[in-house]
C-alpha positions in Angstrom: -44.3 -38.0 -36.6 -45.4 -41.6 -36.6 -49.0 -42.2 -35.6 -49.8 -44.6 -32.8 -51.3 -47.6 -34.6 -52.5 -51.0 -33.3 -52.8 -54.3 -35.3 -56.4 -53.4 -36.1 -55.5 -50.0 -37.6 -52.9 -51.6 -39.8 -55.3 -54.4 -41.0 -57.9 -51.6 -41.9 -55.2 -49.8 -43.7 -54.0 -52.8 -45.6 -57.5 -53.2 -46.9 -58.3 -49.6 -47.7 -54.9 -49.4 -49.4 -55.9 -52.0 -51.9 -59.4 -50.9 -52.4 -60.8 -47.7 -50.4 -64.3 -48.6 -51.7 -64.3 -51.8 -49.7 -67.5 -51.7 -47.6 -67.1 -51.1 -43.9 -69.0 -54.4 -43.0 -66.6 -56.4 -45.2 -63.6 -54.7 -43.5 -65.1 -55.4 -40.1 -65.4 -59.1 -41.0 -61.8 -59.3 -42.4 -60.3 -57.5 -39.3 -62.8 -59.0 -36.7 -64.2 -55.8 -35.3 -67.6 -54.5 -35.5 -68.7 -52.2 -38.5 -69.2 -49.3 -36.0 -65.7 -49.8 -34.7 -64.3 -49.8 -38.2 -66.1 -46.6 -38.9 -64.7 -44.9 -35.8 -61.2 -46.0 -36.6 -61.3 -44.8 -40.3 -62.6 -41.6 -39.1 -59.6 -41.2 -36.7 -57.2 -42.4 -39.3 -58.5 -39.6 -41.6 -58.7 -36.9 -39.0 -55.1 -37.7 -37.8 -53.8 -37.6 -41.4 -52.6 -41.1 -41.5 -55.2 -41.5 -44.5 -54.1 -38.6 -46.4 -56.7 -38.8 -49.4 -59.3 -41.0 -50.9 -58.8 -40.9 -54.5 -59.2 -43.1 -57.8 -56.0 -44.1 -59.6 -56.7 -43.4 -63.1 -55.2 -45.3 -66.3 -53.2 -42.6 -67.9 -53.4 -44.0 -71.5 -57.4 -44.3 -71.0 -57.7 -40.7 -70.2 -55.5 -39.5 -73.0 -52.2 -38.8 -71.1 -49.9 -41.7 -72.1 -46.5 -39.9 -71.5 -44.9 -40.1 -68.2 -42.0 -37.9 -68.0 -39.4 -37.5 -65.1 -37.6 -34.2 -64.8 -34.6 -33.5 -62.7 -34.2 -29.8 -61.8 -31.1 -28.2 -60.9 -31.4 -24.7 -59.1 -28.9 -21.9 -59.1 -29.7 -21.1 -55.6 -31.9 -23.0 -53.1 -32.9 -19.9 -51.0 -36.5 -20.1 -50.1 -37.0 -16.5 -51.5 -35.6 -17.7 -54.7 -37.6 -21.0 -55.2 -40.9 -19.8 -53.9 -42.1 -19.0 -57.4 -41.0 -22.3 -58.8 -42.7 -24.2 -55.8 -45.9 -22.3 -56.4 -46.0 -23.1 -60.1 -45.2 -26.6 -59.5 -48.2 -26.9 -56.9 -50.5 -25.3 -59.3 -49.6 -27.4 -62.5 -52.2 -30.3 -62.6 -49.6 -32.2 -65.0 -47.2 -32.5 -62.1 -48.3 -35.7 -60.4 -45.5 -35.8 -57.7 -42.6 -33.5 -57.0 -39.8 -34.2 -54.5 -37.1 -31.9 -53.1 -34.1 -34.4 -53.3 -30.3 -34.5 -52.3 -27.5 -35.1 -54.7 -26.9 -33.6 -58.0 -30.6 -32.7 -58.6 -32.6 -30.3 -56.4 -36.1 -31.3 -57.4 -37.5 -34.6 -59.1 -40.9 -34.1 -60.9 -43.3 -36.8 -62.4 -45.2 -35.2 -65.1 -47.9 -36.6 -67.5 -48.7 -35.3 -70.7 -50.8 -36.1 -73.9 -47.9 -35.7 -76.4 -44.7 -33.7 -76.6 -46.1 -30.5 -77.8 -48.1 -30.5 -74.4 -44.9 -31.4 -72.6 -43.1 -28.4 -74.1 -45.8 -26.0 -73.0 -45.8 -27.5 -69.4 -41.9 -26.9 -69.3 -42.3 -23.3 -70.4 -44.8 -22.7 -67.8 -42.8 -24.4 -65.1 -39.3 -23.1 -66.1 -39.5 -20.4 -68.7 -38.2 -16.9 -67.4 -37.1 -18.4 -64.1 -33.5 -17.2 -63.7 -33.1 -19.7 -60.8 -33.4 -22.6 -62.9 -29.9 -23.7 -63.8 -31.2 -26.7 -66.0 -33.6 -29.3 -66.2 -33.2 -32.8 -67.6 -35.9 -34.9 -69.0 -36.4 -38.7 -69.1 -39.4 -40.3 -70.8 -40.7 -43.4 -69.5 -40.8 -46.2 -72.2 -43.0 -48.6 -70.3 -44.6 -48.8 -66.7 -43.3 -51.6 -64.8 -45.3 -50.7 -61.6 -47.5 -47.8 -60.7 -48.7 -47.5 -57.2 -48.7 -45.3 -54.1 -49.3 -48.3 -51.6 -47.1 -48.4 -48.6 -45.6 -51.6 -47.1 -47.2 -52.2 -43.9 -46.5 -54.4 -40.9 -48.4 -57.6 -40.5 
């Protein structure tokens, strides 16, 4: 369901996506609206779910989590009843940064952060240990970060 956005909304989103701490009066100057109009639009964008969250992007190395790990998960069976436990564990695991249900040879792709390999092993035990519906999981360790962003390309 795509939101009905006008050029002012897109311009506001472009500013907020780069820095969501930009003062509303500065946004208003950039997009040529009043601060009150910008405030109303931001509230509408939040209430409608276009703005999903306002968070700080942390530097993993600076907070002691230098490992970024990609985990491909293959299931035995994709029935909701059989995957519910796995999905619940993934949602509850703070080290899982992102999880995608995928097509192809992999059923799920997880992006996980860890302090070290010992912690990673504990994470995999919590997520996969004892789950008979996990056929296999494959791990890739990121050697370097070329880009880290959740910014979306926007029109205009």
